[in-house]
DSSP file (Angstrom, degrees, kcal/mol; ACC not computed):
  #  RESIDUE AA STRUCTURE BP1 BP2  ACC     N-H-->O    O-->H-N    N-H-->O    O-->H-N    TCO  KAPPA ALPHA  PHI   PSI    X-CA   Y-CA   Z-CA
    1    1 A M              0   0    0      0, 0.0    30,-3.2     0, 0.0     2,-0.5   0.000 360.0 360.0 360.0 135.0    5.1    0.5   11.8
    2    2 A K  E     -a   31   0A   0     28,-0.2    55,-0.3    30,-0.1     2,-0.3  -0.931 360.0-172.2-111.6 123.7    2.4    1.2    9.2
    3    3 A L  E     -a   32   0A   0     28,-3.2    30,-2.7    -2,-0.5     2,-0.4  -0.755  11.4-146.0-107.5 160.7    2.8    3.9    6.5
    4    4 A T  E     -aB  33  55A   0     51,-2.5    51,-3.8    -2,-0.3     2,-0.6  -0.992   4.4-159.4-128.9 127.5    0.2    5.1    4.1
    5    5 A L  E     -aB  34  54A   0     28,-2.7    30,-3.0    -2,-0.4     2,-0.5  -0.926  12.6-145.0-104.6 122.7    0.9    6.2    0.5
    6    6 A M  E     +aB  35  53A   0     47,-3.3    47,-1.6    -2,-0.6     2,-0.3  -0.780  37.6 177.5 -80.6 128.0   -1.8    8.3   -1.0
    7    7 A F  E     -a   36   0A   0     28,-2.6    30,-2.7    -2,-0.5    31,-0.4  -0.790  34.0-153.2-141.5 154.6   -1.7    7.2   -4.6
    8    8 A R    >   -     0   0    0     -2,-0.3     3,-1.4     3,-0.2     6,-0.2  -0.973  22.0-137.0-138.1 136.4   -3.3    7.6   -8.1
    9    9 A E  T 3  S+     0   0    0     -2,-0.3    -1,-0.1     1,-0.3     6,-0.1   0.827 104.6  45.8 -61.5 -34.5   -3.2    4.7  -10.6
   10   10 A Y  T 3  S+     0   0    0     -3,-0.1     2,-0.7     4,-0.0    -1,-0.3   0.428  88.9 105.4 -91.0   2.0   -2.3    7.0  -13.6
   11   11 A C    <>  -     0   0    0     -3,-1.4     4,-1.8     1,-0.2    -3,-0.2  -0.745  52.7-164.5 -90.4 110.2    0.4    9.0  -11.6
   12   12 A S  H  > S+     0   0    0     -2,-0.7     4,-2.4     1,-0.2    -1,-0.2   0.860  91.1  54.7 -67.5 -34.2    3.9    8.0  -12.7
   13   13 A L  H  > S+     0   0    0      1,-0.2     4,-2.3     2,-0.2    -1,-0.2   0.861 106.3  52.5 -66.9 -34.6    5.4    9.7   -9.5
   14   14 A C  H  > S+     0   0    0      2,-0.2     4,-2.5     1,-0.2    -1,-0.2   0.904 109.1  47.6 -67.1 -37.9    3.1    7.7   -7.4
   15   15 A H  H  X S+     0   0    0     -4,-1.8     4,-2.7     2,-0.2     5,-0.2   0.936 112.2  51.8 -65.5 -43.7    4.3    4.4   -9.1
   16   16 A A  H  X S+     0   0    0     -4,-2.4     4,-2.2     2,-0.2    -2,-0.2   0.923 110.5  46.1 -53.3 -50.6    7.9    5.5   -8.6
   17   17 A M  H  X S+     0   0    0     -4,-2.3     4,-2.7     1,-0.2    -1,-0.2   0.927 113.4  50.1 -60.3 -49.6    7.4    6.2   -4.9
   18   18 A R  H  X S+     0   0    0     -4,-2.5     4,-1.6    -5,-0.2    -2,-0.2   0.868 111.0  48.7 -63.6 -34.7    5.6    2.9   -4.4
   19   19 A D  H  X S+     0   0    0     -4,-2.7     4,-1.8     2,-0.2    -1,-0.2   0.901 113.1  47.5 -74.4 -35.0    8.3    0.9   -6.1
   20   20 A R  H  X S+     0   0    0     -4,-2.2     4,-2.0    -5,-0.2    -2,-0.2   0.880 112.5  49.4 -67.3 -39.7   11.0    2.6   -4.1
   21   21 A L  H  X S+     0   0    0     -4,-2.7     4,-1.4     2,-0.2    -1,-0.2   0.837 106.8  53.9 -58.2 -38.8    9.2    2.1   -1.0
   22   22 A T  H  < S+     0   0    0     -4,-1.6     4,-0.5     2,-0.2    -2,-0.2   0.866 109.7  49.4 -67.4 -41.1    8.6   -1.5   -1.7
   23   23 A A  H >< S+     0   0    0     -4,-1.8     3,-1.1     1,-0.2     4,-0.5   0.903 106.6  55.6 -61.2 -41.5   12.4   -1.9   -2.2
   24   24 A L  H >X S+     0   0    0     -4,-2.0     4,-2.4     1,-0.3     3,-1.4   0.807  93.4  70.6 -60.9 -34.8   13.1   -0.1    1.1
   25   25 A Q  T 3< S+     0   0    0     -4,-1.4    -1,-0.3     1,-0.3    -2,-0.2   0.742  92.5  58.3 -56.7 -25.3   10.9   -2.7    2.9
   26   26 A Q  T <4 S+     0   0    0     -3,-1.1    -1,-0.3    -4,-0.5    -2,-0.2   0.819 112.9  38.4 -72.6 -31.6   13.6   -5.2    2.3
   27   27 A E  T <4 S+     0   0    0     -3,-1.4    -2,-0.2    -4,-0.5    -1,-0.2   0.832 133.4  17.5 -84.2 -41.9   16.0   -3.0    4.1
   28   28 A R  S  < S-     0   0    0     -4,-2.4    -1,-0.3     2,-0.1    -2,-0.1  -0.870  85.7-126.5-142.9 102.0   13.8   -1.7    6.9
   29   29 A P        +     0   0    0      0, 0.0     2,-0.3     0, 0.0    -3,-0.1  -0.196  45.5 143.2 -56.1 130.4   10.6   -3.6    7.6
   30   30 A F        -     0   0    0     -5,-0.1     2,-0.3   -27,-0.0   -28,-0.2  -0.930  47.8-112.4-157.4 155.1    7.4   -1.5    7.6
   31   31 A E  E     -a    2   0A   0    -30,-3.2   -28,-3.2    -2,-0.3     2,-0.5  -0.752  28.9-155.9 -94.6 142.5    3.9   -2.1    6.5
   32   32 A L  E     -a    3   0A   0     -2,-0.3     2,-0.5   -30,-0.2   -28,-0.2  -0.969   9.2-169.3-127.4 111.2    2.6   -0.1    3.5
   33   33 A E  E     -a    4   0A   0    -30,-2.7   -28,-2.7    -2,-0.5     2,-0.5  -0.919  11.8-154.4-101.9 126.7   -1.0    0.6    2.7
   34   34 A V  E     -a    5   0A   0     -2,-0.5     2,-0.5   -30,-0.2   -28,-0.2  -0.899  11.4-170.6-101.5 127.2   -1.6    2.1   -0.7
   35   35 A V  E     -a    6   0A   0    -30,-3.0   -28,-2.6    -2,-0.5     2,-0.7  -0.972  17.3-143.8-125.2 119.8   -4.7    4.2   -0.9
   36   36 A D  E >   -a    7   0A   0     -2,-0.5     3,-1.4   -30,-0.2   -28,-0.2  -0.671  10.6-156.9 -81.9 118.5   -6.0    5.4   -4.2
   37   37 A V  G >  S+     0   0    0    -30,-2.7     3,-1.4    -2,-0.7     7,-0.6   0.746  86.5  69.5 -72.2 -19.0   -7.4    8.9   -3.4
   38   38 A D  G 3  S+     0   0    0    -31,-0.4    -1,-0.2     1,-0.3   -30,-0.1   0.654  88.9  65.6 -73.7 -10.6   -9.8    8.9   -6.4
   39   39 A D  G <  S+     0   0    0     -3,-1.4    -1,-0.3     1,-0.2    -2,-0.2   0.533 104.8  49.4 -81.9  -5.3  -11.8    6.2   -4.6
   40   40 A D    <>  -     0   0    0     -3,-1.4     4,-3.2    -4,-0.2     3,-0.4  -0.909  66.1-157.0-139.3 105.3  -12.7    8.7   -2.0
   41   41 A P  H  > S+     0   0    0      0, 0.0     4,-1.8     0, 0.0     5,-0.2   0.859  98.2  50.9 -54.2 -39.3  -14.0   12.2   -2.6
   42   42 A L  H  > S+     0   0    0      1,-0.2     4,-2.5     2,-0.2     5,-0.2   0.913 113.2  45.5 -65.9 -43.6  -12.8   13.5    0.7
   43   43 A L  H  > S+     0   0    0     -3,-0.4     4,-2.6     2,-0.2     5,-0.3   0.892 111.0  54.7 -68.0 -38.6   -9.2   12.2    0.1
   44   44 A E  H  X S+     0   0    0     -4,-3.2     4,-1.1    -7,-0.6    -1,-0.2   0.868 109.3  45.4 -49.9 -41.0   -9.3   13.5   -3.4
   45   45 A E  H  < S+     0   0    0     -4,-1.8     4,-0.2    -5,-0.3    -2,-0.2   0.936 117.8  45.3 -76.4 -45.8  -10.1   17.0   -2.2
   46   46 A K  H  < S+     0   0    0     -4,-2.5    -2,-0.2     1,-0.2    -1,-0.2   0.847 129.4  20.6 -63.8 -38.5   -7.4   16.8    0.6
   47   47 A Y  H >X S+     0   0    0     -4,-2.6     3,-1.6    -5,-0.2     4,-1.5   0.467  84.1 121.9-110.4  -3.5   -4.5   15.3   -1.3
   48   48 A N  T 3< S+     0   0    0     -4,-1.1     3,-0.3    -5,-0.3    -1,-0.1   0.740  87.0  25.5 -38.7 -60.5   -5.5   16.1   -4.9
   49   49 A E  T 34 S+     0   0    0     -4,-0.2    -1,-0.3     1,-0.2    -2,-0.1   0.599 119.0  61.8 -81.2 -15.3   -2.3   18.2   -5.9
   50   50 A L  T <4 S+     0   0    0     -3,-1.6    14,-0.8    -4,-0.1    -2,-0.2   0.729  77.4 156.3 -81.9 -31.3   -0.1   16.6   -3.4
   51   51 A V     <  +     0   0    0     -4,-1.5   -44,-0.1    -3,-0.3   -37,-0.1  -0.095  50.9  52.4 -60.4 142.9   -0.1   13.0   -4.5
   52   52 A P  S    S+     0   0    0      0, 0.0    12,-2.4     0, 0.0     2,-0.4   0.500  77.8 168.3 -68.3 146.5    2.0   10.9   -4.0
   53   53 A V  E     -BC   6  63A   0    -47,-1.6   -47,-3.3    10,-0.2     2,-0.6  -0.995  24.5-153.4-133.6 135.6    1.9   11.6   -0.3
   54   54 A L  E     -BC   5  62A   0      8,-3.3     7,-3.5    -2,-0.4     8,-1.3  -0.912  22.8-178.0-114.2 125.0    3.6    9.4    2.1
   55   55 A L  E     -BC   4  60A   0    -51,-3.8   -51,-2.5    -2,-0.6     2,-0.6  -0.861  30.8-156.0-123.6 149.3    2.0    9.5    5.7
   56   56 A D  E >  S- C   0  59A   0      3,-2.4     3,-1.6    -2,-0.3     2,-0.4  -0.893  84.2 -50.9-115.7  97.0    2.5    8.0    9.2
   57   57 A G  T 3  S-     0   0    0     -2,-0.6   -53,-0.1   -55,-0.3    -2,-0.0  -0.616 123.3 -25.0  68.6-125.3   -1.0    8.2   10.6
   58   58 A D  T 3  S+     0   0    0     -2,-0.4     2,-0.6    -3,-0.1    -1,-0.2   0.439 116.4 105.8 -95.3   1.2   -1.8   12.0   10.0
   59   59 A Q  E <   -C   56   0A   0     -3,-1.6    -3,-2.4     1,-0.0     2,-0.4  -0.718  67.7-137.6 -88.1 113.0    1.9   13.0    9.9
   60   60 A E  E     +C   55   0A   0     -2,-0.6    -5,-0.2    -5,-0.2     3,-0.1  -0.542  22.0 179.7 -72.9 126.5    3.2   13.8    6.4
   61   61 A I  E     -     0   0A   0     -7,-3.5     2,-0.3    -2,-0.4    -1,-0.2   0.892  65.3 -33.9 -90.9 -44.4    6.6   12.4    5.7
   62   62 A C  E     -C   54   0A   0     -8,-1.3    -8,-3.3     8,-0.0    -1,-0.4  -0.978  51.1-146.0-166.6 168.3    6.9   13.6    2.2
   63   63 A H  E    S+C   53   0A   0      2,-0.3     2,-2.6    -2,-0.3   -10,-0.2  -0.978  71.4   6.9-142.8 154.1    5.0   14.4   -1.0
   64   64 A W  S    S+     0   0    0    -12,-2.4     2,-0.3   -14,-0.8   -47,-0.1  -0.249 127.1  30.6  73.4 -50.4    5.7   14.3   -4.9
   65   65 A H  S    S-     0   0    0     -2,-2.6     2,-0.5   -13,-0.1    -2,-0.3  -0.995  93.6-104.3-140.3 144.7    9.1   12.5   -4.4
   66   66 A L        -     0   0    0     -2,-0.3     2,-1.1     1,-0.1     3,-0.1  -0.566  22.7-151.8 -78.0 124.9   10.2   10.1   -1.8
   67   67 A D     >  -     0   0    0     -2,-0.5     4,-2.3     1,-0.2     5,-0.2  -0.769  16.9-177.2 -87.1  87.8   12.6   11.9    0.6
   68   68 A E  H  > S+     0   0    0     -2,-1.1     4,-3.0     1,-0.2     5,-0.2   0.888  79.2  53.4 -63.1 -41.7   14.6    8.7    1.7
   69   69 A E  H  > S+     0   0    0      1,-0.2     4,-2.3     2,-0.2    -1,-0.2   0.928 111.6  43.1 -57.4 -50.3   16.7   10.6    4.2
   70   70 A K  H  > S+     0   0    0      1,-0.2     4,-2.1     2,-0.2    -1,-0.2   0.872 115.2  51.5 -71.7 -37.5   13.7   12.0    6.1
   71   71 A L  H  X S+     0   0    0     -4,-2.3     4,-2.8     2,-0.2     5,-0.2   0.928 110.1  48.9 -70.1 -41.9   11.9    8.5    5.9
   72   72 A R  H  X S+     0   0    0     -4,-3.0     4,-2.5     1,-0.2    -2,-0.2   0.942 110.8  49.9 -64.7 -44.0   15.0    6.8    7.4
   73   73 A R  H  X S+     0   0    0     -4,-2.3     4,-2.6    -5,-0.2    -1,-0.2   0.925 112.2  48.3 -57.2 -44.8   15.2    9.3   10.1
   74   74 A H  H  X S+     0   0    0     -4,-2.1     4,-2.2     1,-0.2    -2,-0.2   0.957 111.4  48.9 -67.4 -45.8   11.5    8.8   10.9
   75   75 A L  H  X S+     0   0    0     -4,-2.8     4,-1.0     1,-0.2    -1,-0.2   0.839 111.3  51.1 -59.1 -37.2   11.8    5.0   10.9
   76   76 A D  H  X S+     0   0    0     -4,-2.5     4,-0.6    -5,-0.2    -1,-0.2   0.916 110.3  48.9 -67.1 -42.1   14.9    5.3   13.2
   77   77 A R  H >< S+     0   0    0     -4,-2.6     3,-1.1     1,-0.2    -2,-0.2   0.923 112.5  46.6 -61.1 -45.3   12.9    7.5   15.6
   78   78 A E  H 3< S+     0   0    0     -4,-2.2    -1,-0.2     1,-0.2    -2,-0.2   0.704 104.9  63.5 -71.5 -16.2    9.9    5.1   15.7
   79   79 A A  H 3<        0   0    0     -4,-1.0    -1,-0.2     1,-0.2    -2,-0.2   0.712 360.0 360.0 -78.2 -19.6   12.2    2.2   16.2
   80   80 A V    <<        0   0    0     -3,-1.1    -1,-0.2    -4,-0.6    -2,-0.1   0.510 360.0 360.0 -82.6 360.0   13.5    3.4   19.6
């Protein structure tokens, strides 16, 4: 499974979510793509006030803070 983290380099919440996701990858394997929204005007417009945003394709799993329970449920559903 590949998840995408909409990210900003200067955002402390973004760094916190990325770090926690990296730790969770040891427990439950998934691929994580980190995308800096400031590199793409369309992404910046779409996710501007929501970053960090964790996505599976176009489906938002959570934003601002990592919802680990929701993520675990999502990973469990996808593993079946």
